[in-house]
N, C-alpha and C positions, 0 to 999 in steps of 0.2 A: 492414409486416405489420399489419393491423387488430388492435386490442387484443382484440377478441372471439375472434380465431382463435388466440391464444396458448395453448399447453399448458404450464403451469408445472411439469409433471413433468419437462420436458426443457429444456435450454438452448436459447434461441432463436438461430437463425442470422441475426443482425442485424449491421449495421455501425454505427459511430458517426461522426458528422460530424467530430469532433475528430481522428479517425484518418486522415481524408482530407486531400489537399493543401488548404492554406488559408493566408491571410496571417498574419503575426505579430500584427497587430492583432486579427484574428478569434480567434486562439488565446488571446491575452491576455484578451479579454473573456470567453471561455469558461472559462478556468482561474480567473479572478478570481471568477466566479459559482459555480464548483464549490467554491472556498474558502469562499464565503459559506454554502453548504449545509453544508459540513463544520463551520463554527462553529455554525450553528443546531442541528445534530444531535449536537454533542459528539463528532465522529468520532475525535478523538485520544484520547479517554478509555480505550478498551481497551488501546492500546499503552502509555500512560503507567502504567496499573495493572500491566501486565506488567513494565515497567521497574522499578517499585517492588519487585516480587517478585525481579527479577534482582539489584537492589541489596542486598536483604536476604540473598540467598544468596551474595553476594560482598562482604562488608562492608569489606574492606580491599583496594583496588586499587593495585597497584604502578605502574600506568601509566594513561594516559587510556583510557577506554572507547571503542573504535573502533566506530562504528555506520555502516552503509551503508543508505541509503534508496533502493530500486530503483523506478523510475518516479516520480520525485520531483515531476514536474509543476510546479505553482506554487510549491512549496517550503514551503507553510504547515505541513505535518505535521512537517517537519524543524526548522523554526523553533520550533515548539511544543516539540519535544524539547530544543532548545537552552535554551529558557526553563525547562523542567523541571530540566535539569542545573544551570543557574545558580542556581536557587532552592535547590538541595540541596548546592551546593558540590562537584558531581561533575565531575571533569576528563573532557572528552570530545573526541574527534576525529570530526567529522561530515562525511560525504560524501553528496551527493545526486546520483544518476545517472539520466539520462533519455536515451532514444534520440533525441529530437527536439532539435536544437540551438536551435530557437526557444524551446522550453520552458525550456531551460537559461538562455538569455538573459533570459527573462521572470522566472525565479526570482531571478536575480542582481539585476535591477531592483527586485524587491519586497523584497529583503533589506537590513536596515539595514547601514550601512558598518561598524559595530562588530562585526558578526557574524563568526565564524570558520569558518562553514560553507564547505566547498569544493564547487563544483558541477562536474560532469563530464558531457559528452555522449558516450555510448557505448552499444553493444549489450551487454546484460548477458552474452550468451553468448560475446562476444569479449573481455570485460573480464577481465583477469588481474591482480588486486591483488598488490602486491609481498609482502605478508604477509596472513594471514587476518584477517578482521574478527572482533571479539568477537561482534557482533550484526548481523543483517540484518533489515530491516523493509521492508514495502511496504504501500501503501494504495491501493485502487481500481486496482490494476495487473493482477492475474491474470485478471480477467474479460475483458480485452482480448486474451488469448492463446487459441490453440487448445489442446485438452487435451494433446497431445503436448509442446507447449512448456511447459505448466504442470508436467508431470512433469520435464522438463529443468531447469526453474527450481528445483523442490524438490531435485533432485540437486545443483544448483550450490550452493544454500544449505547443504546438508549438508556439502559439501566446504570451503566458505569461511567458515562461521560457527562460531567455536570454542565459543561459549557458548549459541547458540541463534538462532532466527529467529521472526519474527511476521508473519503475513499478515493484513491487515485489509481485508476485502472485503465484498461485499453478499450478502444472503440472497434467494434467488429465491422470490417469493410474489406472489399476486394483489393483496392489499390495499396493500402498499407500492408496487407498480407503479402502481396507479391514483392513490394519494395523491400521489406525486411528479410524476406526469404533470399532475395538476390544479394542484398547488401551484406548480410551475415556471411554468406559464402565468399563474396569478393574480399571482405575484410579478414577472412580466414579466422573467424571467431571460433571459440571452443566448439567441438562437434555437438555437444548438448545444445548449445545456443543456436547453431544452425538449424537444428531440428525443432527446438522448443519455441524460438521466437515467433515463427509464423504460426505454430500451433496455438500459442498464447492469443494471437489475434483472432484466430478462428474460434477459440473457446470464450472469447470475451463478449462484450455487450453492445446493445443499442439502447437508446433512451426508453423504448417501450418495455424492455426487460426490467430496467430499474423501476419504472413506474409500477409494474406488476409486483415485483418483490417488495418494494416499500409498502405498497398497499397491504400485502399479506402480513407484513410486520406491524401493521396498525398505524402507519404513517400516512398522512394525507398529502396531497399535492402541495399544500401550503407549508408543510413541514420541511420539505427537502428541496434542494436546488440540484438539478441535473444539468451539467454544463460540459461542453466540448472544449478541449484545449489542443492546440496543434503542437506537435504532430501526433495524431492518432490516440489521443487521451480522452477518456470520458470519466468525469469526476462527479461524485455524489456527496452532498454536504448537508448537514443539519447543524445550524448554529442556534443555540438555545439562548433566549433573552434572559440571561442569568449571570451573575457575577460569581467568580470562584469563591467557594466557602459559604455561599448564601444558604445552602441546604444543610449546613452542618450545625 
């Protein structure tokens, strides 16, 4: 779809090359360059700020904080969470889940041997954890889904996250669309990223989208916080007033 024909009031019906069949080498190059963009844009900052808030509200944990990262991709986001936990002396159990087994293999390759992150390849809607997670997070995942599946995902997290969940995704707007389109080309990022990065912006969300989808999932305005973070991030959070293990 030509950029000039996009209507940013609505999600664009576009596909991304990384979601199509490709080789592991192609996917590795794509995911590695997405991780580079994440570093350049401090993409982990919103979820780390939220984790700090969670830690303040649960000052004494009787067990490791169990965190699931859905659509973990290259694994850079979960590795950053592991660094956060290590720096604060927080005991954690971290699981990265991705539908694509090649992405899981790539995340394992990119993770230091000393890491204790566990990587799983599974469909989130078929994944049944033995016990609830304390927290569920995702980054750049929901814009890959159709709206009905986003609503299913919200319901899944409500059932399986004892203390809350955090969605870290993109904000749909014309300026960040054109900025990343030009920047990815100038930086000579992987061809998939040059195509997919602007498409991701066009497929992403505005606050009204999240308000509608959360309402469809049975969540009221008081349940969730929808918040913008620079650059071009739109995050959705539900922090539950509950201590880990209290429902067990």
